Short mmCIF file of the C-alpha atoms (twelve columns), coordinates in Angstrom:
data_MODEL
# 
_entry.id   MODEL 
# 
loop_
_atom_site.group_PDB 
_atom_site.id 
_atom_site.type_symbol 
_atom_site.label_atom_id 
_atom_site.label_alt_id 
_atom_site.label_comp_id 
_atom_site.label_asym_id 
_atom_site.label_seq_id 
_atom_site.Cartn_x 
_atom_site.Cartn_y 
_atom_site.Cartn_z 
_atom_site.pdbx_PDB_model_num 
ATOM 1   C CA . MET A 1   -115.173 7.076   73.828 1 
ATOM 2   C CA . ALA A 2   -117.287 6.117   76.736 1 
ATOM 3   C CA . ASP A 3   -119.456 2.787   76.619 1 
ATOM 4   C CA . THR A 4   -123.060 3.150   77.733 1 
ATOM 5   C CA . ASP A 5   -122.428 2.913   81.326 1 
ATOM 6   C CA . GLY A 6   -119.964 5.749   81.263 1 
ATOM 7   C CA . ARG A 7   -116.667 3.721   81.276 1 
ATOM 8   C CA . THR A 8   -114.076 4.144   78.616 1 
ATOM 9   C CA . SER A 9   -114.042 0.899   76.300 1 
ATOM 10  C CA . PRO A 10  -110.697 -1.173  76.519 1 
ATOM 11  C CA . GLU A 11  -109.912 -0.733  72.793 1 
ATOM 12  C CA . ARG A 12  -109.918 3.069   73.250 1 
ATOM 13  C CA . ALA A 13  -108.028 3.027   76.524 1 
ATOM 14  C CA . GLY A 14  -105.312 0.737   75.099 1 
ATOM 15  C CA . LEU A 15  -102.916 3.319   73.725 1 
ATOM 16  C CA . ARG A 16  -102.771 5.042   77.255 1 
ATOM 17  C CA . THR A 17  -102.223 2.262   79.314 1 
ATOM 18  C CA . GLY A 18  -98.907  0.771   80.211 1 
ATOM 19  C CA . PRO A 19  -96.110  2.248   78.533 1 
ATOM 20  C CA . GLY A 20  -98.533  4.285   76.686 1 
ATOM 21  C CA . ARG A 21  -99.577  6.144   79.607 1 
ATOM 22  C CA . LEU A 22  -95.584  7.413   79.724 1 
ATOM 23  C CA . LEU A 23  -95.604  8.060   76.175 1 
ATOM 24  C CA . VAL A 24  -98.581  10.373  76.498 1 
ATOM 25  C CA . THR A 25  -96.841  12.136  79.389 1 
ATOM 26  C CA . VAL A 26  -93.517  12.616  77.708 1 
ATOM 27  C CA . TYR A 27  -95.292  13.670  74.454 1 
ATOM 28  C CA . GLY A 28  -97.609  16.136  76.247 1 
ATOM 29  C CA . ILE A 29  -94.369  17.650  77.888 1 
ATOM 30  C CA . PHE A 30  -92.642  17.916  74.607 1 
ATOM 31  C CA . THR A 31  -95.712  19.484  73.050 1 
ATOM 32  C CA . VAL A 32  -96.143  22.371  75.614 1 
ATOM 33  C CA . ALA A 33  -92.119  22.762  75.655 1 
ATOM 34  C CA . ALA A 34  -91.795  23.097  71.840 1 
ATOM 35  C CA . ALA A 35  -94.955  25.110  71.360 1 
ATOM 36  C CA . SER A 36  -93.866  27.538  73.869 1 
ATOM 37  C CA . ARG A 37  -90.258  28.003  72.913 1 
ATOM 38  C CA . SER A 38  -91.265  28.447  69.358 1 
ATOM 39  C CA . ALA A 39  -94.128  30.587  69.919 1 
ATOM 40  C CA . TYR A 40  -91.727  32.950  71.730 1 
ATOM 41  C CA . GLN A 41  -89.029  32.460  69.137 1 
ATOM 42  C CA . LEU A 42  -91.397  33.313  66.199 1 
ATOM 43  C CA . SER A 43  -92.761  36.005  67.894 1 
ATOM 44  C CA . ALA A 44  -89.944  37.893  69.407 1 
ATOM 45  C CA . ARG A 45  -86.583  36.788  67.270 1 
ATOM 46  C CA . PHE A 46  -88.211  35.419  63.852 1 
ATOM 47  C CA . ASP A 47  -85.571  37.116  61.895 1 
ATOM 48  C CA . GLU A 48  -82.647  35.752  63.528 1 
ATOM 49  C CA . ALA A 49  -83.312  32.200  62.690 1 
ATOM 50  C CA . PRO A 50  -86.460  31.737  60.711 1 
ATOM 51  C CA . VAL A 51  -85.698  28.063  59.593 1 
ATOM 52  C CA . ALA A 52  -85.186  27.017  62.927 1 
ATOM 53  C CA . TYR A 53  -87.984  28.490  64.593 1 
ATOM 54  C CA . LEU A 54  -90.434  27.284  62.035 1 
ATOM 55  C CA . LEU A 55  -89.013  23.692  62.578 1 
ATOM 56  C CA . SER A 56  -89.734  23.956  66.279 1 
ATOM 57  C CA . ALA A 57  -93.033  25.004  65.516 1 
ATOM 58  C CA . VAL A 58  -93.611  21.967  63.307 1 
ATOM 59  C CA . ALA A 59  -92.126  19.704  65.925 1 
ATOM 60  C CA . ALA A 60  -94.665  20.980  68.498 1 
ATOM 61  C CA . VAL A 61  -97.483  20.465  66.102 1 
ATOM 62  C CA . VAL A 62  -96.320  16.796  65.469 1 
ATOM 63  C CA . TYR A 63  -95.892  16.230  69.157 1 
ATOM 64  C CA . GLY A 64  -99.429  17.786  69.746 1 
ATOM 65  C CA . PHE A 65  -101.010 15.372  67.163 1 
ATOM 66  C CA . ILE A 66  -99.276  12.319  68.629 1 
ATOM 67  C CA . THR A 67  -100.400 13.446  72.300 1 
ATOM 68  C CA . VAL A 68  -104.197 13.806  71.064 1 
ATOM 69  C CA . SER A 69  -104.027 10.532  69.258 1 
ATOM 70  C CA . LEU A 70  -102.559 8.546   72.205 1 
ATOM 71  C CA . VAL A 71  -105.246 10.075  74.339 1 
ATOM 72  C CA . ARG A 72  -108.128 9.505   71.992 1 
ATOM 73  C CA . GLY A 73  -107.365 5.892   71.392 1 
ATOM 74  C CA . GLY A 74  -108.724 3.398   69.129 1 
ATOM 75  C CA . GLU A 75  -107.208 2.063   65.873 1 
ATOM 76  C CA . ARG A 76  -107.667 4.996   63.597 1 
ATOM 77  C CA . ALA A 77  -105.662 6.991   66.178 1 
ATOM 78  C CA . ARG A 78  -103.329 4.541   66.628 1 
ATOM 79  C CA . ARG A 79  -102.643 4.555   62.632 1 
ATOM 80  C CA . LEU A 80  -102.312 8.526   63.010 1 
ATOM 81  C CA . ALA A 81  -100.027 8.286   65.988 1 
ATOM 82  C CA . PHE A 82  -98.005  5.822   64.123 1 
ATOM 83  C CA . GLY A 83  -97.702  8.001   60.804 1 
ATOM 84  C CA . CYS A 84  -96.856  11.125  63.196 1 
ATOM 85  C CA . CYS A 85  -94.159  9.042   64.911 1 
ATOM 86  C CA . ALA A 86  -92.727  7.978   61.625 1 
ATOM 87  C CA . ALA A 87  -92.765  11.525  60.348 1 
ATOM 88  C CA . GLU A 88  -91.354  12.603  63.347 1 
ATOM 89  C CA . LEU A 89  -88.430  10.183  63.105 1 
ATOM 90  C CA . ALA A 90  -87.722  11.437  59.759 1 
ATOM 91  C CA . GLY A 91  -87.678  14.744  60.753 1 
ATOM 92  C CA . VAL A 92  -85.243  14.202  63.444 1 
ATOM 93  C CA . LEU A 93  -82.959  12.454  61.427 1 
ATOM 94  C CA . ALA A 94  -83.279  15.040  58.598 1 
ATOM 95  C CA . VAL A 95  -82.850  18.013  60.595 1 
ATOM 96  C CA . GLY A 96  -80.168  16.501  62.864 1 
ATOM 97  C CA . THR A 97  -78.252  15.685  59.665 1 
ATOM 98  C CA . TRP A 98  -78.921  18.927  58.186 1 
ATOM 99  C CA . THR A 99  -77.656  20.734  61.322 1 
ATOM 100 C CA . LEU A 100 -74.111  18.732  61.352 1 
ATOM 101 C CA . LEU A 101 -73.609  19.303  57.624 1 
ATOM 102 C CA . ASP A 102 -74.537  23.042  57.354 1 
ATOM 103 C CA . SER A 103 -75.018  24.795  60.878 1 
ATOM 104 C CA . SER A 104 -75.081  28.110  58.899 1 
ATOM 105 C CA . ASP A 105 -78.812  27.661  58.389 1 
ATOM 106 C CA . PHE A 106 -79.240  27.095  62.074 1 
ATOM 107 C CA . PRO A 107 -77.849  29.954  64.001 1 
ATOM 108 C CA . ASP A 108 -80.085  29.033  67.012 1 
ATOM 109 C CA . THR A 109 -81.179  25.274  67.881 1 
ATOM 110 C CA . THR A 110 -84.398  23.487  67.366 1 
ATOM 111 C CA . VAL A 111 -85.859  20.721  69.264 1 
ATOM 112 C CA . TRP A 112 -84.557  18.365  66.407 1 
ATOM 113 C CA . SER A 113 -81.175  20.035  66.101 1 
ATOM 114 C CA . GLY A 114 -78.300  17.572  66.472 1 
ATOM 115 C CA . TYR A 115 -80.579  14.628  66.716 1 
ATOM 116 C CA . GLY A 116 -82.172  16.130  69.878 1 
ATOM 117 C CA . TYR A 117 -78.802  16.860  71.366 1 
ATOM 118 C CA . GLY A 118 -80.117  19.944  73.738 1 
ATOM 119 C CA . TYR A 119 -83.155  17.549  74.963 1 
ATOM 120 C CA . LEU A 120 -80.972  14.502  75.936 1 
ATOM 121 C CA . PHE A 121 -81.469  12.863  72.370 1 
ATOM 122 C CA . LEU A 122 -85.173  12.312  73.570 1 
ATOM 123 C CA . PRO A 123 -86.434  13.606  70.247 1 
ATOM 124 C CA . LEU A 124 -84.392  10.795  68.571 1 
ATOM 125 C CA . VAL A 125 -85.463  7.921   71.095 1 
ATOM 126 C CA . LEU A 126 -88.987  8.921   71.567 1 
ATOM 127 C CA . PRO A 127 -90.418  8.357   67.879 1 
ATOM 128 C CA . VAL A 128 -88.844  4.881   68.001 1 
ATOM 129 C CA . ALA A 129 -90.175  4.152   71.608 1 
ATOM 130 C CA . GLY A 130 -93.525  5.258   70.066 1 
ATOM 131 C CA . LEU A 131 -93.453  3.074   66.629 1 
ATOM 132 C CA . VAL A 132 -92.509  0.202   68.760 1 
ATOM 133 C CA . TRP A 133 -95.330  0.806   71.523 1 
ATOM 134 C CA . LEU A 134 -97.892  1.491   68.561 1 
ATOM 135 C CA . ARG A 135 -96.957  -1.525  66.756 1 
ATOM 136 C CA . ARG A 136 -97.435  -3.747  69.620 1 
ATOM 137 C CA . ALA A 137 -100.647 -2.002  70.644 1 
ATOM 138 C CA . ARG A 138 -102.288 -2.825  67.429 1 
ATOM 139 C CA . PRO A 139 -105.337 -5.211  67.423 1 
ATOM 140 C CA . ARG A 140 -104.550 -8.669  66.612 1 
ATOM 141 C CA . ALA A 141 -106.620 -10.316 63.652 1 
# 
């Protein structure tokens, strides 16, 4: 939010400075990539692998929430982003394990399949990096 003189307050800008800027960029790219891929898959090929395509859409929504929270800044946004990163990590671990144990449910891959294998494992590394950054970015008492 802007101060009275039109500048962004340091408290609100803190999440998107330093490593936060890189996280905003990568999460923004992942949001667009996952949303585009899932929109096509859901509209053109839903009957081929509905579970996989719906999970890709869920990943896109999670990435979008994290991106918006990081851009918005502030303590509430930090907490929301932290929760979304934790949910993302849980999703990557759950879907990654599921795809390794029973690939028959996934005739096509998702962003989180094989722990993000198709995306150079970034879906596994990204939430960990986000959680570390968001923990460090929390205001000190």
